[in-house]
PDB file with one MODEL, atoms N, CA, C and O in Angstrom:
MODEL        1
ATOM      1  N   MET A   1       2.584   8.282  -7.634  1.00  0.00           N
ATOM      2  CA  MET A   1       2.640   9.588  -7.873  1.00  0.00           C
ATOM      3  C   MET A   1       1.253  10.020  -8.585  1.00  0.00           C
ATOM      4  O   MET A   1       0.806  11.156  -8.424  1.00  0.00           O
ATOM      5  N   LEU A   2       0.728   9.245  -9.220  1.00  0.00           N
ATOM      6  CA  LEU A   2      -0.490   9.458  -9.976  1.00  0.00           C
ATOM      7  C   LEU A   2      -1.516   9.793  -8.873  1.00  0.00           C
ATOM      8  O   LEU A   2      -2.197  10.813  -8.978  1.00  0.00           O
ATOM      9  N   ILE A   3      -1.658   8.892  -7.727  1.00  0.00           N
ATOM     10  CA  ILE A   3      -2.635   9.004  -6.701  1.00  0.00           C
ATOM     11  C   ILE A   3      -2.520  10.428  -6.109  1.00  0.00           C
ATOM     12  O   ILE A   3      -3.472  11.196  -5.969  1.00  0.00           O
ATOM     13  N   LEU A   4      -1.244  10.682  -5.781  1.00  0.00           N
ATOM     14  CA  LEU A   4      -1.034  11.981  -5.364  1.00  0.00           C
ATOM     15  C   LEU A   4      -1.508  13.100  -6.032  1.00  0.00           C
ATOM     16  O   LEU A   4      -2.175  13.929  -5.412  1.00  0.00           O
ATOM     17  N   LEU A   5      -1.213  13.267  -7.424  1.00  0.00           N
ATOM     18  CA  LEU A   5      -1.596  14.111  -8.177  1.00  0.00           C
ATOM     19  C   LEU A   5      -3.171  14.347  -8.271  1.00  0.00           C
ATOM     20  O   LEU A   5      -3.758  15.428  -8.224  1.00  0.00           O
ATOM     21  N   GLY A   6      -3.729  13.022  -8.421  1.00  0.00           N
ATOM     22  CA  GLY A   6      -5.106  13.010  -8.311  1.00  0.00           C
ATOM     23  C   GLY A   6      -5.711  13.789  -7.127  1.00  0.00           C
ATOM     24  O   GLY A   6      -6.584  14.644  -7.279  1.00  0.00           O
ATOM     25  N   LEU A   7      -5.136  13.402  -5.821  1.00  0.00           N
ATOM     26  CA  LEU A   7      -5.533  13.853  -4.754  1.00  0.00           C
ATOM     27  C   LEU A   7      -5.590  15.353  -4.603  1.00  0.00           C
ATOM     28  O   LEU A   7      -6.485  15.918  -3.975  1.00  0.00           O
ATOM     29  N   ARG A   8      -4.525  16.014  -5.248  1.00  0.00           N
ATOM     30  CA  ARG A   8      -4.405  17.306  -5.175  1.00  0.00           C
ATOM     31  C   ARG A   8      -5.369  18.055  -6.132  1.00  0.00           C
ATOM     32  O   ARG A   8      -5.734  19.215  -5.942  1.00  0.00           O
ATOM     33  N   ARG A   9      -5.717  17.342  -7.098  1.00  0.00           N
ATOM     34  CA  ARG A   9      -6.490  18.033  -8.364  1.00  0.00           C
ATOM     35  C   ARG A   9      -7.997  18.119  -7.653  1.00  0.00           C
ATOM     36  O   ARG A   9      -8.647  19.140  -7.878  1.00  0.00           O
ATOM     37  N   VAL A  10      -8.521  17.182  -6.883  1.00  0.00           N
ATOM     38  CA  VAL A  10      -9.799  17.217  -6.229  1.00  0.00           C
ATOM     39  C   VAL A  10      -9.646  17.843  -4.866  1.00  0.00           C
ATOM     40  O   VAL A  10     -10.600  17.695  -4.102  1.00  0.00           O
ATOM     41  N   GLY A  11      -8.689  18.459  -4.475  1.00  0.00           N
ATOM     42  CA  GLY A  11      -8.645  19.432  -3.342  1.00  0.00           C
ATOM     43  C   GLY A  11      -8.268  18.706  -2.005  1.00  0.00           C
ATOM     44  O   GLY A  11      -8.414  19.387  -0.990  1.00  0.00           O
ATOM     45  N   ALA A  12      -7.831  17.497  -1.860  1.00  0.00           N
ATOM     46  CA  ALA A  12      -7.537  16.821  -0.677  1.00  0.00           C
ATOM     47  C   ALA A  12      -6.063  17.035  -0.433  1.00  0.00           C
ATOM     48  O   ALA A  12      -5.286  17.227  -1.367  1.00  0.00           O
ATOM     49  N   ASP A  13      -5.701  17.002   0.778  1.00  0.00           N
ATOM     50  CA  ASP A  13      -4.341  17.187   1.096  1.00  0.00           C
ATOM     51  C   ASP A  13      -3.680  15.876   0.851  1.00  0.00           C
ATOM     52  O   ASP A  13      -4.079  14.884   1.461  1.00  0.00           O
ATOM     53  N   PRO A  14      -2.505  15.785  -0.166  1.00  0.00           N
ATOM     54  CA  PRO A  14      -2.163  14.537  -0.311  1.00  0.00           C
ATOM     55  C   PRO A  14      -1.496  13.726   0.776  1.00  0.00           C
ATOM     56  O   PRO A  14      -1.557  12.498   0.829  1.00  0.00           O
ATOM     57  N   ALA A  15      -0.704  14.673   1.842  1.00  0.00           N
ATOM     58  CA  ALA A  15      -0.083  14.027   2.992  1.00  0.00           C
ATOM     59  C   ALA A  15      -1.047  13.390   3.744  1.00  0.00           C
ATOM     60  O   ALA A  15      -0.723  12.280   4.168  1.00  0.00           O
ATOM     61  N   VAL A  16      -2.101  13.783   4.010  1.00  0.00           N
ATOM     62  CA  VAL A  16      -3.193  13.117   4.960  1.00  0.00           C
ATOM     63  C   VAL A  16      -3.795  11.968   4.250  1.00  0.00           C
ATOM     64  O   VAL A  16      -3.779  10.852   4.771  1.00  0.00           O
ATOM     65  N   ALA A  17      -4.384  12.199   2.964  1.00  0.00           N
ATOM     66  CA  ALA A  17      -5.190  11.252   2.332  1.00  0.00           C
ATOM     67  C   ALA A  17      -4.423  10.162   1.732  1.00  0.00           C
ATOM     68  O   ALA A  17      -5.067   9.165   1.408  1.00  0.00           O
ATOM     69  N   SER A  18      -3.033  10.173   1.505  1.00  0.00           N
ATOM     70  CA  SER A  18      -2.393   8.996   0.899  1.00  0.00           C
ATOM     71  C   SER A  18      -2.055   7.969   2.112  1.00  0.00           C
ATOM     72  O   SER A  18      -1.536   6.881   1.858  1.00  0.00           O
ATOM     73  N   ALA A  19      -2.340   8.323   3.316  1.00  0.00           N
ATOM     74  CA  ALA A  19      -1.911   7.550   4.447  1.00  0.00           C
ATOM     75  C   ALA A  19      -2.675   6.085   4.205  1.00  0.00           C
ATOM     76  O   ALA A  19      -2.042   5.051   4.417  1.00  0.00           O
ATOM     77  N   ILE A  20      -3.980   6.041   3.780  1.00  0.00           N
ATOM     78  CA  ILE A  20      -4.769   4.722   3.635  1.00  0.00           C
ATOM     79  C   ILE A  20      -4.026   4.010   2.383  1.00  0.00           C
ATOM     80  O   ILE A  20      -3.994   2.780   2.341  1.00  0.00           O
ATOM     81  N   PHE A  21      -3.507   4.692   1.494  1.00  0.00           N
ATOM     82  CA  PHE A  21      -2.930   4.057   0.274  1.00  0.00           C
ATOM     83  C   PHE A  21      -1.721   3.260   0.964  1.00  0.00           C
ATOM     84  O   PHE A  21      -1.615   2.038   0.852  1.00  0.00           O
ATOM     85  N   LEU A  22      -0.819   4.051   1.687  1.00  0.00           N
ATOM     86  CA  LEU A  22       0.397   3.431   2.256  1.00  0.00           C
ATOM     87  C   LEU A  22       0.084   2.241   3.112  1.00  0.00           C
ATOM     88  O   LEU A  22       0.738   1.208   2.965  1.00  0.00           O
ATOM     89  N   THR A  23      -0.879   2.324   3.999  1.00  0.00           N
ATOM     90  CA  THR A  23      -1.239   1.284   4.817  1.00  0.00           C
ATOM     91  C   THR A  23      -1.662  -0.115   3.973  1.00  0.00           C
ATOM     92  O   THR A  23      -1.291  -1.267   4.203  1.00  0.00           O
ATOM     93  N   THR A  24      -2.453   0.319   3.045  1.00  0.00           N
ATOM     94  CA  THR A  24      -2.860  -0.801   2.221  1.00  0.00           C
ATOM     95  C   THR A  24      -1.788  -1.420   1.521  1.00  0.00           C
ATOM     96  O   THR A  24      -1.764  -2.651   1.489  1.00  0.00           O
ATOM     97  N   LEU A  25      -0.847  -0.724   0.924  1.00  0.00           N
ATOM     98  CA  LEU A  25       0.349  -1.380   0.310  1.00  0.00           C
ATOM     99  C   LEU A  25       1.374  -2.002   1.378  1.00  0.00           C
ATOM    100  O   LEU A  25       2.061  -2.972   1.059  1.00  0.00           O
ATOM    101  N   THR A  26       1.451  -1.492   2.499  1.00  0.00           N
ATOM    102  CA  THR A  26       2.089  -2.250   3.471  1.00  0.00           C
ATOM    103  C   THR A  26       1.609  -3.568   3.846  1.00  0.00           C
ATOM    104  O   THR A  26       2.345  -4.531   4.065  1.00  0.00           O
ATOM    105  N   ASP A  27       0.169  -3.569   3.920  1.00  0.00           N
ATOM    106  CA  ASP A  27      -0.395  -4.723   4.351  1.00  0.00           C
ATOM    107  C   ASP A  27      -0.528  -5.901   3.155  1.00  0.00           C
ATOM    108  O   ASP A  27      -0.694  -7.087   3.438  1.00  0.00           O
ATOM    109  N   ILE A  28      -0.442  -5.459   1.948  1.00  0.00           N
ATOM    110  CA  ILE A  28      -0.366  -6.142   0.831  1.00  0.00           C
ATOM    111  C   ILE A  28       0.934  -6.839   0.696  1.00  0.00           C
ATOM    112  O   ILE A  28       0.929  -8.048   0.463  1.00  0.00           O
ATOM    113  N   VAL A  29       2.060  -6.182   0.823  1.00  0.00           N
ATOM    114  CA  VAL A  29       3.421  -6.674   0.824  1.00  0.00           C
ATOM    115  C   VAL A  29       3.648  -7.517   1.842  1.00  0.00           C
ATOM    116  O   VAL A  29       4.254  -8.562   1.604  1.00  0.00           O
ATOM    117  N   GLY A  30       3.192  -7.211   3.199  1.00  0.00           N
ATOM    118  CA  GLY A  30       3.352  -8.082   4.401  1.00  0.00           C
ATOM    119  C   GLY A  30       2.908  -9.437   4.292  1.00  0.00           C
ATOM    120  O   GLY A  30       3.528 -10.434   4.662  1.00  0.00           O
ATOM    121  N   MET A  31       1.479  -9.375   3.606  1.00  0.00           N
ATOM    122  CA  MET A  31       0.897 -10.719   3.544  1.00  0.00           C
ATOM    123  C   MET A  31       1.511 -11.430   2.426  1.00  0.00           C
ATOM    124  O   MET A  31       1.501 -12.657   2.527  1.00  0.00           O
ATOM    125  N   GLY A  32       2.030 -10.936   1.406  1.00  0.00           N
ATOM    126  CA  GLY A  32       2.695 -11.627   0.295  1.00  0.00           C
ATOM    127  C   GLY A  32       4.085 -12.345   0.734  1.00  0.00           C
ATOM    128  O   GLY A  32       4.426 -13.480   0.402  1.00  0.00           O
ATOM    129  N   LEU A  33       4.759 -11.511   1.490  1.00  0.00           N
ATOM    130  CA  LEU A  33       5.896 -12.071   2.049  1.00  0.00           C
ATOM    131  C   LEU A  33       5.720 -13.213   3.217  1.00  0.00           C
ATOM    132  O   LEU A  33       6.484 -14.166   3.375  1.00  0.00           O
ATOM    133  N   MET A  34       4.646 -12.941   3.940  1.00  0.00           N
ATOM    134  CA  MET A  34       4.406 -14.203   4.955  1.00  0.00           C
ATOM    135  C   MET A  34       3.939 -15.270   4.079  1.00  0.00           C
ATOM    136  O   MET A  34       4.554 -16.327   4.216  1.00  0.00           O
ATOM    137  N   LEU A  35       3.009 -15.258   3.219  1.00  0.00           N
ATOM    138  CA  LEU A  35       2.578 -16.371   2.192  1.00  0.00           C
ATOM    139  C   LEU A  35       3.808 -16.910   1.524  1.00  0.00           C
ATOM    140  O   LEU A  35       4.009 -18.124   1.488  1.00  0.00           O
ATOM    141  N   GLY A  36       4.544 -16.141   1.053  1.00  0.00           N
ATOM    142  CA  GLY A  36       5.719 -16.633   0.338  1.00  0.00           C
ATOM    143  C   GLY A  36       6.660 -17.462   1.232  1.00  0.00           C
ATOM    144  O   GLY A  36       6.997 -18.601   0.907  1.00  0.00           O
ATOM    145  N   LEU A  37       7.063 -16.887   2.326  1.00  0.00           N
ATOM    146  CA  LEU A  37       7.752 -17.601   3.427  1.00  0.00           C
ATOM    147  C   LEU A  37       7.127 -18.945   3.829  1.00  0.00           C
ATOM    148  O   LEU A  37       7.771 -19.987   3.946  1.00  0.00           O
ATOM    149  N   ALA A  38       5.830 -18.817   4.026  1.00  0.00           N
ATOM    150  CA  ALA A  38       5.112 -20.206   4.401  1.00  0.00           C
ATOM    151  C   ALA A  38       5.287 -21.084   3.370  1.00  0.00           C
ATOM    152  O   ALA A  38       5.456 -22.276   3.625  1.00  0.00           O
ATOM    153  N   THR A  39       5.270 -20.623   2.075  1.00  0.00           N
ATOM    154  CA  THR A  39       5.250 -21.751   0.844  1.00  0.00           C
ATOM    155  C   THR A  39       6.664 -22.290   0.875  1.00  0.00           C
ATOM    156  O   THR A  39       6.856 -23.494   0.705  1.00  0.00           O
ATOM    157  N   VAL A  40       7.798 -21.335   1.112  1.00  0.00           N
ATOM    158  CA  VAL A  40       9.111 -21.946   0.915  1.00  0.00           C
ATOM    159  C   VAL A  40       9.374 -23.015   2.093  1.00  0.00           C
ATOM    160  O   VAL A  40      10.048 -24.028   1.904  1.00  0.00           O
ATOM    161  N   LEU A  41       8.800 -22.702   3.279  1.00  0.00           N
ATOM    162  CA  LEU A  41       9.023 -23.573   4.435  1.00  0.00           C
ATOM    163  C   LEU A  41       8.259 -24.737   4.270  1.00  0.00           C
ATOM    164  O   LEU A  41       8.787 -25.707   4.816  1.00  0.00           O
ATOM    165  N   VAL A  42       7.093 -24.998   3.649  1.00  0.00           N
ATOM    166  CA  VAL A  42       6.366 -26.130   3.540  1.00  0.00           C
ATOM    167  C   VAL A  42       6.820 -27.002   2.289  1.00  0.00           C
ATOM    168  O   VAL A  42       6.572 -28.203   2.180  1.00  0.00           O
ATOM    169  N   LEU A  43       7.440 -26.324   1.464  1.00  0.00           N
ATOM    170  CA  LEU A  43       8.051 -27.087   0.204  1.00  0.00           C
ATOM    171  C   LEU A  43       9.389 -27.547   0.691  1.00  0.00           C
ATOM    172  O   LEU A  43      10.133 -28.183  -0.056  1.00  0.00           O
TER     173      LEU A  43
ENDMDL
END
C-alpha cells in the first residue's frame, strides 16, 4: 500500500507502475517455493 501511495504522490499511475513490483514479488515467492521444495526432496 505504501508503494502505491508513494507512486501516486510522485505523479505516476499506480496501476501501471506497480506491475514491476508485482512481477518481482511473484518471482521471489516462486523461487522460494522452488528452493524450499528442492530442499524437502533432497533431505
